[in-house]
C-alpha positions in Angstrom: 0.0 0.0 0.0 1.2 3.5 -0.7 -0.2 6.4 1.3 -0.6 9.6 -0.8 0.7 12.9 0.4 -2.0 15.1 1.9 -0.4 18.1 0.2 -2.9 20.2 -1.9 -0.3 22.7 -3.1 -1.4 25.5 -0.8 2.0 25.6 1.0 1.9 28.4 3.6 2.7 28.0 7.3 0.4 29.6 9.8 2.5 31.4 12.4 0.0 30.9 15.3 -0.7 27.2 14.8 2.6 26.3 13.1 0.7 24.2 10.6 0.6 24.3 6.8 -2.6 26.1 5.8 -3.2 23.6 3.0 -2.5 20.2 4.5 -2.5 20.9 8.2 0.9 19.2 8.7 3.8 20.5 10.8 7.1 21.3 9.2 8.5 18.1 10.7 5.7 16.0 9.3 6.2 17.6 5.9 10.0 17.1 6.0 9.9 13.5 7.1 7.0 12.4 4.9 9.1 10.7 2.3 11.0 8.6 4.8 7.9 7.5 6.8 6.5 4.1 6.7 2.9 3.7 5.5 1.9 3.1 9.1 3.5 6.4 10.2 1.9 8.2 7.3 -1.5 6.8 8.3 -0.9 8.1 11.9 -0.2 11.6 10.5 -3.3 11.4 8.3 -5.3 10.5 11.5 -3.8 13.5 13.2 -4.7 15.8 10.2 -8.3 14.6 10.4 -8.3 15.4 14.2 -6.9 18.9 13.4 -9.6 19.5 10.8 -12.3 18.6 13.3 -10.8 21.1 15.8 -10.6 23.9 13.2 -14.2 23.2 12.0 -15.5 23.3 15.6 -13.6 26.5 16.1 -15.1 28.0 13.0 -18.6 27.0 14.0 -18.2 28.7 17.4 -17.0 31.9 15.7 -20.1 31.7 13.4 -22.4 31.3 16.3 -20.7 34.0 18.3 -21.1 36.5 15.4 -19.9 39.9 16.4 -20.6 39.3 20.1 -17.5 37.3 20.9 -13.9 37.7 20.2 -11.5 34.9 19.2 -8.7 34.2 21.6 -6.5 31.2 20.9 -7.5 28.5 18.4 -10.5 26.7 19.7 -11.7 29.3 22.1 -14.3 32.0 21.8 -14.9 34.5 24.6 -18.2 36.3 25.0 -20.4 33.7 23.4 -22.3 30.7 24.4 -21.2 27.3 23.1 -23.8 25.0 21.7 
């Protein structure tokens, strides 16, 4: 089995999260990808899926908060109720 790279050619690192904005990998994960076993690559893919869920949850909280709340760190919204 060969695990495809999650790269989508949107290669920009986010300074706050230290993740690639396109594939949600760290610099270490990107640099080591070619030398990883398929098992290691699958673990990284699982972590990427977890990160996506966190970002989607964060985004939905911001949407619910509207202009009432302010965004603090990733995943937290102040001034708004969580549903």
